[in-house]
TORTI-672840 format. One record per residue (C-alpha): x, y negated, z negated. Coordinates in steps of 0.1 Angstrom, whole numbers, padded with zeros to 4 digits, always signed. Each point is the difference from the previous one (the first is absolute). Layout:
N
XYZ...
This chain:
936
+2486-0599-1312-0012+0024-0028-0021-0029-0013-0018-0003+0033-0006+0037+0002-0017-0003-0033-0021-0028+0011-0010+0017+0033-0011+0031-0018+0031+0021-0006+0003+0020-0033+0024-0013-0026+0007+0012-0035-0012-0019-0031-0030-0022-0006-0016-0018+0030+0001-0039-0001-0033-0019+0000-0012-0018+0032+0009-0034-0014+0035+0012-0009+0005+0015+0034-0012-0032+0017+0023-0021-0022+0030+0022+0009-0009-0003+0037-0003-0038-0003+0035-0001-0016+0014+0021+0028-0015-0023+0026+0014-0030-0018+0035+0014-0007+0008+0024+0028+0026-0013+0025-0006+0027+0025-0029-0006+0024-0008+0037+0000-0005+0001-0038-0022-0031+0002-0020+0016+0028-0005+0032-0020-0011-0019-0030-0026-0021+0019-0013+0032+0017-0005+0015-0035-0018-0031-0011-0023+0003+0030-0009+0036-0009-0009-0011-0036-0018-0032+0009-0034+0015+0004+0000+0020-0032+0018-0026-0021-0014-0031+0016+0002-0022-0031+0035+0010-0009+0014-0004+0035-0017-0033+0005+0012-0015-0033+0036+0013+0001+0009+0004+0037-0016-0030+0018+0029-0024-0004+0025+0027+0010-0020+0009+0031-0003-0037+0010+0038-0003-0004+0004+0030+0023-0020-0018+0027+0023-0030-0003+0034+0018-0002-0003+0032+0020-0015-0015+0032+0024+0021+0022-0015+0034-0011-0035+0006+0013-0005+0032-0019+0005-0016-0035-0022-0030+0011-0027+0024+0010+0001+0018-0034-0001-0033-0019-0030-0012+0020-0018+0032-0004+0006-0001-0038-0013-0036-0002-0031+0010+0020-0008+0029-0023+0003-0023-0030-0020-0029+0014-0027+0018+0020-0033+0010-0016-0008+0025+0028-0001+0035-0014+0009+0026+0026-0007+0030-0022-0036+0011-0007-0013-0011-0033-0025+0018-0022-0035-0013+0002-0001-0003-0038+0030-0024+0000-0007-0029-0023-0008-0032+0018+0020-0019-0026+0031+0020+0008-0004-0010+0037-0005-0036-0010+0032+0001-0021+0018+0014+0031-0012-0029+0021+0011-0024-0027+0034+0016+0000+0004-0006+0037-0010-0036-0004+0024-0004-0028+0030+0014+0020-0011-0021+0030+0002-0032-0022+0035+0011-0012+0012+0005+0036-0013-0033+0014+0012-0022-0029+0029-0007+0022-0013-0010+0035+0034+0010+0014-0011+0036-0005-0028-0004+0026+0025-0017+0023+0024+0029-0005-0028+0024+0009-0009-0019+0031+0036+0002+0010-0002+0038-0004-0028+0001+0025+0023-0012+0027+0020+0032-0003-0010+0024+0028+0009+0031-0020-0031+0020-0007+0011+0009-0035+0002-0037-0009-0027-0016+0020-0029+0023-0008+0004+0000-0039+0005-0037+0002-0033-0004+0018-0018+0022-0026+0016-0019-0029-0010-0034+0013-0035+0013+0006-0003+0012-0036+0013-0034-0013-0027-0018+0020-0027+0023-0013+0010-0007-0036+0008-0037+0001-0012-0011+0034-0002-0038-0006+0034-0003-0016+0017+0021+0027-0018-0018+0028+0013-0033-0013+0036+0013-0001-0002+0014+0035-0016-0032+0013+0029-0022-0010+0026+0026+0010+0017-0009+0033-0014+0021+0028-0016+0022-0026-0033+0006+0019+0018+0004+0033+0021+0028-0014-0031+0018-0010-0016-0005+0034+0030+0019+0015-0013+0031-0016-0029+0002+0025+0026+0004+0028+0018+0029-0017+0000+0031+0023-0004+0023-0030-0037+0003-0006+0002+0007-0037+0018-0034-0006-0024-0018+0024-0030+0015-0018+0013-0008-0034+0008-0035+0013-0036-0004+0008-0009+0008-0036+0026-0024-0012-0014-0029+0022-0035+0008-0013+0011-0006-0036+0021-0030+0011-0029-0018+0018-0027+0005-0027-0014-0034-0010+0029-0021+0012-0009-0023+0029+0035-0013+0005+0015+0035+0004-0030+0009+0022+0008-0029+0023+0037+0009+0002-0007+0036+0008-0025-0010+0027+0025-0023+0016+0026+0028-0001-0020+0016+0028-0018+0024-0024-0033+0000+0021+0018+0012+0031+0019+0027-0018-0029+0013-0020-0023+0002+0031+0027+0018+0019+0003+0026-0028-0038+0004-0001+0000+0007+0038+0030+0024-0002-0017+0019-0029-0033+0005+0020-0021-0029-0012-0031+0013-0019+0010+0036+0006+0034-0007-0017+0010+0011-0035+0009-0017-0033+0025-0023+0017-0029-0017+0020-0018-0004-0033+0031-0017-0016+0004-0023+0030-0037-0010-0002+0003-0007-0038+0030-0022+0006-0019-0019+0028-0029-0005-0024+0024-0014-0026+0015-0025+0026-0034-0012+0013-0025+0000-0029-0006-0035-0014+0030-0013+0020-0013-0025+0026+0035-0007+0014+0007+0037+0008-0035+0004+0014+0005-0028+0024+0035+0014+0009-0016+0034+0006-0027-0015+0023+0024-0023+0019+0024+0029+0005-0028+0019+0020+0001+0028-0026-0038+0002-0002-0001+0013+0035+0023+0029-0011-0026+0011-0025-0026+0010+0027+0016+0034+0008-0004+0011-0036-0037+0003+0003-0002+0020+0032-0020+0031-0010-0011+0029+0022-0034+0017+0004+0009+0027-0024+0004-0015-0034-0004+0031-0021+0027+0012-0023+0018-0032-0009+0029+0006-0024+0001-0018-0033+0031-0019+0011-0017-0013+0032-0030-0012-0021+0024-0018-0023+0019-0015+0029-0031-0012+0018-0014-0014-0032+0031-0021-0005-0001-0012+0036-0035-0012-0004+0010-0018-0032+0028-0017+0020-0025-0013+0025-0022-0013-0028+0029-0018-0016+0003-0021+0032-0037-0010+0001-0008-0001-0037-0026-0026-0011+0025-0012-0026+0024-0012+0028-0002-0035+0014-0029-0003+0025+0023-0011+0028+0024+0029-0004-0029+0025-0002-0017-0013+0031+0033+0001+0019+0006+0037-0010-0037+0009+0009+0004-0016+0034+0033+0020+0006-0016+0033-0011-0028-0005+0024+0022-0010+0029+0024+0030-0004-0028+0025-0003+0005+0009-0037-0036-0008-0009-0013+0021+0028+0022+0029-0012-0014-0003-0035-0035+0000+0013+0008+0032+0019+0010+0017-0033-0032-0014-0016-0021+0018+0025+0021+0031+0003-0011+0034-0014+0020+0021-0025+0017-0029-0016+0006+0006-0038-0025-0020-0022+0026-0021-0018+0017-0010+0033-0034-0008+0015-0008-0022-0031+0033-0018+0002-0004-0005+0037-0034-0016-0006+0015-0024-0025+0028-0008+0024-0023-0008+0029-0020-0021-0024+0029-0023-0008+0012-0001+0037-0034-0014+0011-0008-0021-0031-0006-0036+0011+0013+0006+0036-0027-0007+0025+0018+0018+0028+0007+0031-0021-0036+0000-0014-0014-0001+0035+0021+0029+0011-0010+0020-0030-0037-0007+0008+0006+0016+0034+0015+0032-0013-0023+0031+0005+0002+0033-0017+0006+0031+0024-0036+0013-0005-0028+0007+0024-0015-0025+0004+0029-0023-0010-0007-0020-0032+0018-0032-0012+0027+0007-0025-0017-0024-0024-0032+0021+0000+0020+0033-0006+0018-0016-0029-0032-0013-0016-0015+0034+0003+0029+0012-0022-0004-0029-0025-0037+0008-0007+0006+0037-0002+0003+0011-0036+0018+0032+0010+0030-0019+0012+0030-0006-0023-0002-0031-0021+0033-0015+0012-0011+0004+0036-0033-0018-0006+0019-0029-0016+0024-0001+0030-0030-0002+0024-0015-0028-0020+0033-0019+0001+0002+0005+0037-0035-0014+0005+0008-0030-0022+0032-0007+0020-0019+0003+0032-0024-0027-0011+0026-0023-0017-0002-0034+0018-0018+0018+0029-0033-0018+0006-0004+0018+0033+0002+0034-0017-0024-0011-0028-0025-0010+0026+0003+0034+0018-0006+0019-0032-0030-0021-0010-0014+0003+0035-0003+0038-0004-0026-0006-0027-0022-0024+0019-0032+0013+0015+0009-0011+0035+0032+0019+0001-0008+0033-0018+0006+0031+0022-0020+0030-0012+0022+0024+0019+0033-0008-0017+0014-0007-0034+0012-0035-0006+0022-0016-0027-0030-0019-0014-0021+0032-0003+0028+0018-0019+0004-0029-0024-0038-0002-0007+0000+0038-0005+0028-0002-0024-0015-0030-0018-0032+0020-0008+0015+0035-0005+0000+0020-0032+0038-0003-0004+0009-0030-0021+0035-0002+0016-0016-0001+0035-0023-0028-0013+0030-0020-0013+0021+0005+0032-0029-0009+0023-0009-0031-0020+0036-0013+0000+0004+0007+0037-0032-0019+0007+0012-0029-0022+0031-0002+0022-0021-0003+0031-0014-0032-0016+0032-0014-0014+0004-0037+0008-0025+0003+0029-0032-0020-0005-0014+0011+0034+0001+0037-0009-0015-0007-0034-0031-0015+0017-0001+0028+0027+0000+0027-0027-0032-0015-0014-0017+0013+0032+0007+0037-0007-0031+0020-0008+0000+0035-0015-0027+0026+0003-0008+0015-0035-0027+0026+0006-0028+0008+0024-0030-0023-0003+0019-0028-0018+0012-0032+0016+0038-0004+0004+0019-0020-0026+0030-0022+0004+0035+0012-0008+0002-0027-0027-0032+0011-0016+0010+0037+0001+0033-0008-0018-0019-0018-0028-0025+0029-0002+0028+0025-0006+0017-0023-0024-0032-0002-0021-0004+0038-0001+0029+0003-0025+0024+0022+0020+0036+0007-0010+0023-0028-0011+0023+0005+0031-0030-0003+0023-0013-0031-0017+0034-0017-0001+0004+0006+0038-0035-0014+0008+0005-0031-0022+0034-0007+0017-0017+0003+0034-0029-0023-0011+0024-0026-0015+0021+0000+0032-0031-0002+0022-0018-0030-0016+0031-0020-0010+0004-0031+0022-0033+0009+0018-0030-0020-0012-0023+0019+0024+0010+0034-0015-0006-0015-0035-0035-0011+0010-0007+0035+0013+0012+0016-0032-0020-0024-0022-0031+0005+0021-0005+0034-0016-0017-0008-0032+0014+0030-0018+0037-0008+0004+0005-0029-0024-0019+0017-0029+0021+0031+0005+0032-0019-0001-0009-0019-0031-0011+0032-0017+0032+0017+0008+0022-0029-0013-0019-0005-0032+0002+0036-0013+0028+0012-0023+0015+0032+0015+0032+0020+0002+0033-0011+0016-0008+0015+0035-0034-0017-0001+0016-0032-0011+0019+0001+0033-0033+0003+0019-0014-0029-0021+0030-0022+0010-0006+0007+0036-0038-0007-0004+0010-0034-0016+0023-0007+0030-0028+0008+0024-0024-0023-0018+0026-0027-0002+0005+0002+0038-0038-0005+0004+0004-0032-0020+0031-0014+0016-0010+0007+0036-0037-0008-0005-0015-0025+0025-0031-0005-0022-0023+0012+0029-0020+0023-0024-0020-0021-0025-0001+0028-0027+0038+0006+0002+0017-0033+0003+0034-0006-0016-0015-0017-0030-0027+0026-0006+0026+0028+0002+0022-0018-0025-0029-0005-0023-0008+0037+0003+0036+0009-0010-0001-0023-0030-0033+0014-0013+0005+0037+0008+0037+0005-0003+0018-0031-0014+0027-0019+0019+0028+0011-0023-0011+0037+0002-0003-0003+0038+0036-0014+0003+0013+0027-0023-0016+0028+0020+0014-0016+0032+0035-0002-0015+0000+0037-0010+0007+0011+0036+0034-0016+0003+0011+0015-0033-0006+0036+0012+0031+0021+0005-0012+0014+0034-0007-0036+0012+0037-0009-0007+0012+0031+0018-0021-0007+0031+0012-0036+0002+0037+0010+0004-0001+0012+0037-0024+0006+0028+0003+0038+0002-0026+0018-0021+0021+0024-0022-0018+0016-0029+0011+0030-0022-0035+0015+0002-0034-0007+0017-0015-0011-0033+0024-0030-0002-0009-0012+0034-0020-0031-0009+0015-0032+0014+0011-0011+0034+0030-0023+0006-0019-0025+0021-0028-0002-0025+0025-0009-0027+0011-0030+0021-0037-0010+0004-0006+0002-0037+0030-0020-0008-0012-0028+0023-0037+0000-0013+0004+0006-0038+0009-0036-0008-0025-0015+0025-0028+0020-0015+0009-0009-0036-0001-0037+0008-0032+0003+0020-0018+0017-0030+0011-0026-0025-0010-0030+0021-0031-0019-0009-0027-0010+0026+0010-0037-0002+0037+0008+0006-0010+0021+0030-0022-0028+0014+0029-0025-0004+0024+0025+0015-0024+0005+0030-0003-0037+0004+0037-0005-0001+0006+0028+0024-0025-0014+0024+0016-0034-0002+0034+0015+0004-0012+0019+0030-0014-0031+0016+0032-0019-0006+0020+0030+0013-0022-0001+0031+0007-0037+0005+0037+0005-0006+0000+0029+0024-0017-0021+0027+0026-0028-0004+0027+0025+0001-0013+0014+0032-0003-0036+0014+0036-0006-0010+0011+0033+0016-0017-0010+0032+0016-0035+0000+0034+0016-0007-0005+0022+0030-0009-0030+0021+0030-0020-0012+0022+0030+0007-0014+0003+0035+0005-0038+0007+0035+0002-0013+0007+0027+0025-0015-0021+0027+0022-0030-0011+0030+0022+0000-0009+0011+0036-0004-0037+0010+0034-0008-0016+0016+0028+0021-0016-0014+0032+0012-0035-0009+0035+0013-0005-0002+0016+0034-0011-0032+0016+0028-0019-0017+0025+0025+0014-0015-0006+0035+0004-0038-0004+0036+0005-0010+0005+0020+0031-0015-0028+0021+0023-0025-0016+0029+0021+0009-0011+0002+0036-0005-0038+0002+0035-0005-0013+0013+0023+0027-0019-0020+0026+0014-0032-0014+0036+0014+0004-0007+0010+0035-0014-0035+0008+0032-0016-0013+0021+0023+0022-0021-0009+0030+0004-0037-0007+0037+0003+0000+0001+0019+0032-0023-0025+0018+0022-0029-0012+0032+0015+0015-0015+0010+0033-0016-0034+0005+0033-0018-0006+0017+0023+0026-0027-0006+0026+0001-0038-0004+0037-0001+0010-0004+0021+0032-0033-0010+0017-0013-0028+0020-0007-0033-0018-0036-0001+0010-0005+0037-0007+0019-0003-0033-0023-0029-0010-0031+0021+0008+0014+0030-0017+0010-0020-0031-0035-0015-0003-0017+0035+0003+0024+0015-0025-0005-0028-0025-0037+0006+0003+0007+0037-0007+0020-0009-0030-0028-0021-0014-0024+0029+0006+0023+0024-0018+0005-0025-0028-0037-0002-0004-0002+0038-0001+0026+0000-0028-0020-0025-0021-0031+0021+0005+0018+0031-0011+0012-0019-0031-0036-0011-0007-0012+0036+0005+0026+0012-0025-0012-0026-0025-0036+0011+0004+0010+0037-0005+0018-0010-0032-0031-0017-0013-0021+0031+0009+0026+0021-0020-0005-0022-0030-0037+0003+0003+0002+0038+0000+0022-0002-0031-0026-0021-0018-0028+0024+0010+0021+0029-0014+0003-0018-0033-0037-0007-0001-0008+0037+0007+0022+0010-0030-0016-0025-0023-0035+0013+0009-0004+0030-0023-0037+0008+0005-0014-0019+0031-0035+0008+0013-0002+0028+0024-0016-0019+0030+0025-0030-0003+0029+0024-0001-0012+0017+0032-0002-0035+0017+0036-0007-0011+0011+0033+0015-0017-0009+0033+0016-0034+0001+0034+0014-0007-0005+0026+0027-0010-0028+0024+0031-0019-0010+0021+0031+0007-0015+0002+0035+0007-0037+0006+0037+0005-0010+0002+0030+0024-0014-0023+0027+0026-0026-0008+0027+0027+0003-0013+0008+0035+0000-0037+0010+0035-0005-0013+0011+0031+0020-0015-0015+0031+0017-0033-0006+0033+0019-0005-0005+0018+0033-0008-0032+0019+0030-0019-0015+0023+0029+0009-0013-0002+0035+0007-0038+0000+0035+0006-0013+0007+0025+0028-0013-0023+0027+0018-0030-0014+0032+0020-0001-0006+0012+0036-0008-0034+0015+0032-0020-0005+0023+0030+0006-0016+0010+0033-0001-0035+0014+0032-0007+0018+0011-0036+0008-0019-0009+0032+0017-0009+0032-0010-0029+0022-0021+0022+0024-0020+0018-0026-0007-0026-0027-0037-0002+0009-0005+0038-0004+0018-0001-0033-0021-0028-0012-0032+0018+0009+0011+0031-0017+0009-0019-0032-0034-0017+0000-0018+0033+0003+0020+0013-0029-0008-0030-0022-0037+0002+0009+0000+0037-0010+0017-0009-0033-0025-0028-0006-0029+0024+0005+0016+0024-0024+0003-0028-0026-0037-0008+0004-0009+0036-0007+0022-0001-0030-0018-0031-0013-0033+0017+0005+0012+0030-0020+0012-0023-0027-0034-0017-0001-0017+0034-0005+0024+0008-0028-0007-0033-0017-0037+0008+0002+0006+0034-0016+0020-0016-0028-0028-0025-0006-0025+0029-0003+0024+0018-0025+0002-0033-0020-0038-0001-0001-0002+0036-0011+0025-0007-0028-0022-0028-0012-0030+0023-0002+0020+0026-0019+0011-0027-0025-0037-0008-0006-0008+0037-0005+0029+0002-0024-0015-0028-0021-0033+0019-0001+0017+0032-0011+0018-0019-0028-0033-0014-0012-0016+0035-0001+0029+0014-0019-0005-0027-0027-0037+0008-0001+0007+0038-0003+0025-0006-0029-0026-0021-0018-0026+0027+0004+0024+0026-0014+0008-0022-0030-0038-0003-0007-0003+0037+0003+0028+0006-0025-0016-0024-0025-0032+0019+0004+0017+0034-0007+0017-0015-0030-0033-0011-0014-0015+0035+0007+0030+0017-0018-0005-0023-0030-0037+0011-0002+0009+0037+0003+0026-0005-0028-0026-0016-0022-0025+0029+0007+0027+0026-0007+0007-0017-0033-0037+0001-0009+0001+0038+0007+0031+0004-0022-0018-0020-0028-0029+0025+0003+0024+0029-0005+0003+0012+0035+0032+0012+0016+0007-0021+0031+0028+0009+0023+0018-0028+0019-0002+0000+0037+0038+0003+0003-0001+0032-0021-0028+0014+0021+0019-0008+0031+0032+0016-0013-0020+0031-0010-0016+0002+0034+0034-0004+0017+0014+0029-0021-0029+0022+0009+0004-0008+0037+0037+0009-0003-0009+0033-0015-0025+0007+0027+0024-0008+0027+0028+0022-0015
């Protein structure tokens, strides 16, 4: 124990051992002591020396400390000391204040030392597994230092430690349990641990998200007071950003889990927004970044559109616009809110329409767009705020032709209101102000009102500007070129040139207006041909682009400035190679490459604000086309024009045939539907005939039964009656039998005729299936005939029902006659004879009626047979028309094949002339892809 007193600061006689010697002795004691108390004291002493003698403790004691973690699991105190000692050795965080003059190299060496010890510790992956096991201990003295140690390991060697944890069974799940710890210090350090764990590892991010991390983190944020909370809220937000940024799976899980709706209360601000704490500003800034992550332009269009729709429906966009128009909001929060609103409305028509309806709380109320543009063209506003307003305006107009038209309309003479400030007036004011940054921002904003919108490009040509009293107004296009020729700042000229290039590209009318000014072309050629500095070379490149657009989109309506004459002018005054070199300088500029990366305008300083993202896309599209157009000869252009015209003619012919085929396909489909309906009706008629056959069979069975009964009764009466009476009765009954036998034969004939009719219906059904495209009128007649046949069958059913009723009545009377007639006595034979005669007369009359009914039924069957013959004739006509239609389609296909062969030949001629010709299938695929993006 004296040894430990010396180590812990007690006075001993003799020379003091060095730090390395002391640490060596302590390590020996840890390794050799059998008593737990001695090992505990030795580890505690190593902990006290680990900060001062970091190198020595790390190199000599690490193996012993790891062994303690493996063997002394039952003692939480020694485990805590060992974990604290390892943390002091591995961690690079210095708790003590360091002198400002401390050498940076020394700090770098300390960081390298932590990395070195981390590599030593993780050489055996089981050490990380052992540490994860320690985190399952609930004891505070074990769990807390274990969390800190694992965090330090992740900071030093994040990728390697992440890989070990990822393959460790339940490794991530054990760490997620830290968020449920009731001790705030462990929960808060657990947040820091998960931040390090999820950095740059999508697999771990997904596992953490599916371990219910979103629910737990949002609960903690709410419990801590949302934006008014402390550092814990900040840690939760940082962890959420790690989980969601550039992780489409987690973003979709966040949206589908309805967690976007839980973000709305974060942005509820009161009327008094003064005195925000630094922590609240930080928290709200991170919350806004979290919203932007969900709707970032780098996400897939479909996912972004879905999140934008959700944010509008839950009221989050409305809440952000409230902050946008509130007073007293800190400048950096206002700037980030503008950027957030920008991306929430970008490309979403519904959100853009809502934003257009937002008014600022002023008297009188002004549209939010106007208020924001006032800040953009105000040179006293912060630079980052002006950039944010420009980005918001760009996002408002992105894929929003309705919004573009509304902005341009504020510049037209018919819609200008002298009593109010409009967006168009602010943009024109900024375009011609003395501030070059306002010039650039206004020019880019105007360019976005014309982006991919030919209608607004033509409308903007109508804008007239009043220059000074006594002078006529000039067009906006002419005023832009006038300022350009006055030699203003580079930033102003670059902005105006980008506006002009966007304006006249793909708009031959605007090109004609630009060339109509006799001074424009000489100015451009003079600018391009001079040898100037680097900044001026950038202006020269943009002038070359503008002149190249005048060539490529020239419709040759001006005799002095046709395509050929402009190319001759370039060759004489500039030189084709020099022209192409000046044009290519733009894309080599560093600021061009930076602007091409993402839509948001982010610049370190106002002087570097030169290129717009959408303009870089336009330049990328036009550079190659202009280069080819300049190098083409007049003969090549003529041949190309001829080939293009021929192709257009053939395309028109093919289009007409395609339309004809589409119409015929539609007719064929309609006729197929009618045939299907006819088939259904035929099947119904067939079912009706089957039902009739069943009823006839029932009548036949009843007739056989009646025949048997009449035979038995006649035999009985002949043995009991008078001889004369019996003779008369036998004669009448024989006649009745003959009549009934005749009725039986007629019924058999009727059944045969019905079977023939059933076969005829089957043949008509087969003919309807075979006719794929019958003429419309013939098909209608067939439907009418079938309907008539159906009515006739129904009539037959009614007749058969009447016949059935009459025969049943005959059966009843026949049964009643013999049974009710008793053998006559000698005194009453005359009366009996008279009664029998009356009965037989009545039966004879009934048989006559039955014959008449049968005759009517035969006539109906004859009419049905005639109708069937007519239908067979119509079927033959339909089959003939089907053959003619097939022959016509074959001729049409042969004609299309001939046209395709001609088109192929013409395309081959274009390729031989050096032109790039895209196949129709490629164009169709490209169009399909663009349609899918628009829909998403």
